DRENMAR-609891 format. One line per 3 residues: their letters; for each residue x, y, z of C-alpha. Coordinates in Angstrom, 1 decimal, decimal comma. Layout:
% residues N
a) X Y Z ~ ...
% end
This chain:
% residues 340
xxx) -10,9 76,0 33,5 ~ -11,6 72,4 34,4 ~ -14,9 71,3 35,9
xxx) -14,8 69,7 39,3 ~ -15,9 66,5 37,6 ~ -12,8 66,6 35,5
xxx) -10,5 66,9 38,4 ~ -8,7 63,8 39,5 ~ -10,5 62,2 42,4
xxx) -8,4 61,6 45,5 ~ -8,2 58,0 46,6 ~ -10,8 57,0 49,2
xxx) -9,2 56,7 52,6 ~ -10,1 53,9 55,0 ~ -12,4 54,9 57,9
xxx) -10,6 55,9 61,1 ~ -11,2 55,6 64,8 ~ -12,4 59,2 64,7
xxx) -15,0 58,3 62,1 ~ -16,3 55,6 64,4 ~ -16,4 58,0 67,3
xxx) -18,4 60,6 65,3 ~ -20,8 57,9 64,1 ~ -21,3 56,6 67,7
xxx) -21,5 60,1 69,2 ~ -18,6 59,1 71,6 ~ -15,1 60,3 72,2
xxx) -12,2 58,5 70,4 ~ -10,8 57,3 73,8 ~ -14,1 55,7 74,7
xxx) -14,3 53,9 71,3 ~ -10,7 52,7 71,8 ~ -11,5 51,3 75,2
xxx) -14,6 49,6 73,9 ~ -12,6 47,9 71,1 ~ -9,5 47,0 73,1
xxx) -10,8 46,4 76,6 ~ -14,6 45,9 76,4 ~ -14,7 44,3 79,8
xxx) -14,2 47,7 81,5 ~ -16,8 49,5 79,3 ~ -20,6 49,4 79,7
xxx) -22,3 46,8 77,5 ~ -24,6 49,5 75,9 ~ -21,5 51,6 75,0
xxx) -19,8 48,5 73,5 ~ -22,9 47,7 71,5 ~ -23,0 51,3 70,2
xxx) -19,4 51,2 69,1 ~ -19,9 47,8 67,4 ~ -22,8 49,3 65,5
xxx) -20,7 52,3 64,4 ~ -17,9 50,0 63,3 ~ -20,2 48,1 61,1
xxx) -21,7 51,3 59,8 ~ -18,4 52,9 58,9 ~ -16,6 49,7 57,8
xxx) -13,7 50,5 60,2 ~ -11,0 47,8 60,6 ~ -9,2 48,0 63,9
xxx) -5,4 48,0 63,7 ~ -4,8 45,2 66,1 ~ -1,0 45,8 66,0
xxx) -1,3 49,4 66,9 ~ -4,2 48,9 69,3 ~ -2,3 46,1 71,0
xxx) 0,8 48,0 71,9 ~ -0,3 48,9 75,4 ~ -1,5 45,4 76,2
xxx) 1,1 43,7 73,9 ~ -1,7 41,6 72,5 ~ -2,4 41,0 68,8
xxx) -5,1 38,3 69,4 ~ -3,4 36,2 66,7 ~ -2,0 32,7 67,1
xxx) 0,3 31,4 64,4 ~ -0,1 27,7 63,5 ~ 2,4 26,0 61,2
xxx) 1,6 22,5 59,8 ~ 3,3 20,4 57,2 ~ 0,2 19,9 55,0
xxx) -3,4 21,0 54,9 ~ -4,4 18,3 52,4 ~ -3,4 15,6 54,9
xxx) -6,4 14,2 56,8 ~ -4,2 13,6 59,8 ~ -4,0 17,3 60,6
xxx) -7,4 18,6 59,6 ~ -9,1 17,7 62,9 ~ -6,3 19,2 64,9
xxx) -6,3 22,5 62,9 ~ -10,1 22,8 63,3 ~ -10,0 22,1 67,0
xxx) -7,3 24,8 67,5 ~ -9,4 27,3 65,6 ~ -12,6 26,5 67,5
xxx) -10,9 26,6 70,9 ~ -9,1 29,8 70,1 ~ -12,3 31,4 69,0
xxx) -13,9 30,7 72,4 ~ -11,0 32,7 73,9 ~ -11,3 35,5 71,4
xxx) -8,1 34,7 69,5 ~ -7,8 34,2 65,7 ~ -5,7 31,6 63,9
xxx) -3,1 32,4 61,3 ~ -2,4 29,1 59,4 ~ 0,7 28,4 57,4
xxx) 2,1 25,3 55,6 ~ 5,7 24,3 55,8 ~ 5,7 21,3 53,4
xxx) 7,9 19,2 55,7 ~ 10,9 21,5 55,0 ~ 12,8 22,8 58,1
xxx) 14,2 25,7 56,0 ~ 10,7 26,7 54,9 ~ 9,4 26,3 58,4
xxx) 12,1 28,7 59,7 ~ 11,3 31,3 57,0 ~ 7,6 31,1 57,7
xxx) 8,1 31,5 61,5 ~ 10,4 34,5 60,9 ~ 7,8 36,2 58,8
xxx) 5,0 35,3 61,2 ~ 6,9 36,8 64,2 ~ 7,0 40,1 62,3
xxx) 3,2 40,1 62,6 ~ 3,6 40,0 66,4 ~ 1,4 36,9 67,2
xxx) 0,6 36,2 70,8 ~ 1,7 32,6 70,5 ~ 2,8 29,9 68,0
xxx) 1,8 26,3 67,4 ~ 4,5 24,2 65,7 ~ 4,2 20,7 64,3
xxx) 6,8 18,3 65,6 ~ 9,9 18,8 67,7 ~ 12,6 18,7 64,9
xxx) 13,3 22,3 63,9 ~ 16,3 24,2 62,5 ~ 18,7 26,0 64,8
xxx) 17,6 29,3 63,1 ~ 14,0 28,7 64,0 ~ 14,8 27,8 67,6
xxx) 16,8 30,9 68,0 ~ 14,1 33,0 66,4 ~ 11,4 31,7 68,6
xxx) 13,3 31,9 71,8 ~ 14,3 35,5 71,1 ~ 10,7 36,4 70,5
xxx) 9,9 35,3 74,1 ~ 6,3 34,3 73,3 ~ 4,4 31,1 74,3
xxx) 5,0 28,1 71,9 ~ 3,3 24,8 71,8 ~ 4,7 21,9 69,8
xxx) 2,3 19,2 68,7 ~ 2,3 15,7 67,3 ~ 5,5 14,5 68,9
xxx) 7,0 13,9 72,4 ~ 10,1 15,0 74,2 ~ 10,9 15,9 77,8
xxx) 12,6 19,1 76,6 ~ 10,3 21,1 74,3 ~ 10,9 24,7 73,3
xxx) 8,2 25,7 75,7 ~ 5,1 23,5 75,9 ~ 4,1 20,3 74,1
xxx) 1,0 18,1 73,3 ~ 1,7 14,8 71,7 ~ 2,6 11,2 71,8
xxx) 5,5 8,8 71,3 ~ 5,9 7,7 67,7 ~ 8,6 5,2 68,7
xxx) 6,1 3,5 71,2 ~ 3,6 3,3 68,4 ~ 6,1 1,6 66,2
xxx) 6,8 -0,8 69,1 ~ 3,1 -1,5 69,5 ~ 2,6 -2,2 65,7
xxx) 5,5 -4,7 65,6 ~ 4,5 -6,5 68,8 ~ 0,9 -6,7 67,6
xxx) 1,9 -8,3 64,3 ~ 4,4 -10,6 65,9 ~ 1,8 -11,7 68,3
xxx) -0,4 -12,7 65,4 ~ 2,4 -15,1 64,3 ~ 3,7 -13,0 61,3
xxx) 7,3 -13,4 60,3 ~ 7,6 -12,0 56,8 ~ 7,0 -8,3 56,7
xxx) 6,7 -5,5 54,1 ~ 7,0 -1,9 55,3 ~ 5,5 0,9 53,3
xxx) 6,9 4,2 54,6 ~ 7,1 7,9 54,0 ~ 10,4 9,8 54,8
xxx) 9,0 12,4 57,3 ~ 10,7 12,5 60,7 ~ 7,7 11,4 62,7
xxx) 7,1 8,4 60,4 ~ 10,8 7,6 60,7 ~ 10,4 7,4 64,5
xxx) 7,6 4,9 64,1 ~ 9,8 2,9 61,7 ~ 12,6 2,9 64,2
xxx) 10,2 1,6 66,9 ~ 9,2 -1,3 64,6 ~ 12,9 -2,2 63,9
xxx) 13,8 -2,0 67,6 ~ 11,2 -4,7 68,3 ~ 12,2 -6,8 65,2
xxx) 15,8 -6,7 66,5 ~ 14,8 -8,7 69,5 ~ 13,3 -11,5 67,4
xxx) 15,1 -14,1 65,3 ~ 13,8 -15,7 62,1 ~ 11,8 -12,8 60,7
xxx) 12,4 -11,0 57,5 ~ 11,3 -7,6 56,3 ~ 11,5 -5,4 53,2
xxx) 11,1 -1,7 53,0 ~ 9,3 0,2 50,3 ~ 9,8 4,0 50,7
xxx) 7,3 6,4 49,0 ~ 7,5 10,2 48,7 ~ 5,3 12,7 50,5
xxx) 2,5 13,2 50,5 ~ 1,1 9,8 51,4 ~ -1,8 8,9 49,1
xxx) -3,8 5,8 48,3 ~ -2,2 5,7 44,8 ~ 1,3 5,7 46,3
xxx) 0,3 3,0 48,7 ~ -0,9 0,8 45,9 ~ 2,3 1,5 43,8
xxx) 4,5 0,6 46,8 ~ 2,5 -2,7 47,4 ~ 2,9 -3,5 43,7
xxx) 6,7 -3,0 44,0 ~ 6,8 -5,3 47,0 ~ 4,7 -8,1 45,3
xxx) 6,7 -7,8 42,1 ~ 9,8 -8,8 43,9 ~ 8,4 -12,3 44,0
xxx) 8,7 -12,5 47,8 ~ 5,9 -13,7 50,1 ~ 4,7 -11,4 52,8
xxx) 2,3 -12,4 55,6 ~ 2,0 -8,8 56,9 ~ 2,3 -5,2 55,6
xxx) 2,8 -2,4 58,0 ~ 2,2 1,1 56,7 ~ 3,1 4,6 58,0
xxx) -0,4 5,9 57,4 ~ -4,0 4,7 56,8 ~ -4,0 6,1 53,2
xxx) -0,9 4,0 52,3 ~ -2,5 1,0 54,0 ~ -5,7 1,3 52,0
xxx) -3,7 1,5 48,8 ~ -1,9 -1,7 49,8 ~ -5,2 -3,4 50,4
xxx) -6,5 -2,4 46,9 ~ -3,4 -3,7 45,2 ~ -3,4 -7,0 47,1
xxx) -7,1 -7,5 46,3 ~ -6,6 -6,7 42,6 ~ -4,1 -9,6 42,5
xxx) -6,5 -12,0 44,1 ~ -4,9 -11,9 47,5 ~ -7,3 -12,1 50,5
xxx) -6,9 -9,7 53,4 ~ -6,1 -10,7 56,1 ~ -6,0 -14,5 55,2
xxx) -3,2 -14,2 52,6 ~ -1,7 -10,9 53,8 ~ -2,5 -8,7 56,8
xxx) -2,4 -4,9 56,6 ~ -2,1 -2,4 59,3 ~ -2,0 1,4 59,2
xxx) -1,7 4,5 61,4 ~ -4,1 7,4 62,1 ~ -7,6 5,9 62,3
xxx) -8,8 8,2 59,6 ~ -12,6 8,5 58,9 ~ -12,6 5,8 56,2
xxx) -10,6 3,2 58,3 ~ -13,7 1,5 59,8 ~ -15,6 1,7 56,5
xxx) -13,1 -0,1 54,3 ~ -13,5 -3,8 53,2 ~ -12,1 -5,3 55,3
xxx) -12,1 -2,6 58,0 ~ -8,6 -1,3 58,7 ~ -6,6 -2,2 61,7
xxx) -4,8 0,9 62,8 ~ -3,5 3,1 65,6 ~ -5,8 5,9 66,8
xxx) -4,6 9,2 68,3 ~ -7,0 11,9 69,5 ~ -6,3 14,5 66,9
xxx) -9,1 16,8 68,1 ~ -7,8 16,6 71,7 ~ -4,3 17,6 70,6
xxx) -5,8 20,8 69,0 ~ -8,0 21,7 72,0 ~ -5,2 21,3 74,5
xxx) -2,7 23,1 72,4 ~ -5,0 26,1 72,1 ~ -5,9 26,0 75,8
xxx) -2,3 25,9 76,9 ~ -1,4 28,9 74,7 ~ -4,3 31,0 75,7
xxx) -3,8 30,2 79,4 ~ -0,1 31,1 79,3 ~ -0,8 34,3 77,3
xxx) -3,3 35,4 79,8 ~ -1,1 34,6 82,8 ~ -3,1 31,7 84,0
xxx) -1,3 28,7 85,6 ~ -0,3 25,9 83,3 ~ -0,4 22,6 85,2
xxx) 1,6 20,5 82,7 ~ 3,9 21,9 80,1 ~ 4,3 18,4 78,5
xxx) 1,2 16,3 77,9 ~ 1,3 12,8 76,5 ~ -2,1 12,0 75,1
xxx) -1,2 8,4 74,3 ~ -2,6 6,2 71,6 ~ -4,8 3,2 71,0
xxx) -4,3 0,2 68,7 ~ -7,6 -0,6 67,2 ~ -7,9 -4,2 65,9
xxx) -10,3 -4,6 62,9 ~ -10,6 -7,0 60,0 ~ -7,5 -6,2 58,0
x) -5,0 -7,8 60,5
% end
């Protein structure tokens, strides 16, 4: 006969709502109310339940607990990259603002692929988020159908269109391209090099530049396309390719500050003065832009404000509060510094 110690131990089970109720000396229904609708429960009771939850290690099942209210308290956020400084402030602002409204962020990375984005969103929707933040306005038909069928609030960010899926916080990339070209032309430049990544929002800025160029005669430009992600090293390589062509450029326009900084490094390594011999301008006004030598001329967008307003719009709509504007254009500012 086997000793009890020899018997196979049954796996430990996770603590249940009933365990919390016993630890708190309350009924399960009271504990459930304290966890799901604390506003209608006495503060002392809520505090007692929280203490029991901590004591037992209970993890509330937000999907099951949210069935009555249809709330999971999760907001799904899909961005192309997390190692891109352009998106970091926006992501942090979304997280901070959602936390103030008692929501939690579920972050996913699509890698600039519409197909990957669609797969991610389909998986996220199975987790029943209360809302979704999507980067950009160019999505696959599968994603659009999936999101519309889910019938939950959606905010698109970092782009602009009068016909978003639901709500939008962004700015016009084409207008930024227009502004970049007009600024450089206003400085008297006629021979341009363009260092550019292939993502759709950068392509819109590129189009904005070429639209302005088309209205002027006598100018020349050469494109140098670099793969994603944009890095200082790739900006330097692209600048080297342009200069190795043997052509003279008076100005370099880049699709990001990181590429612009790489272009400056390469120009300086060849004895070129910035901006006297060649002017350089970027996009994004990243943290290092004002600290470079020379400081970088660039375009600033309020990345933090995009995140704050996106989170606020979602939370307001989820909670049935009025949404004054479903499309918000936060605009941009061209900041002139020493590089151009």
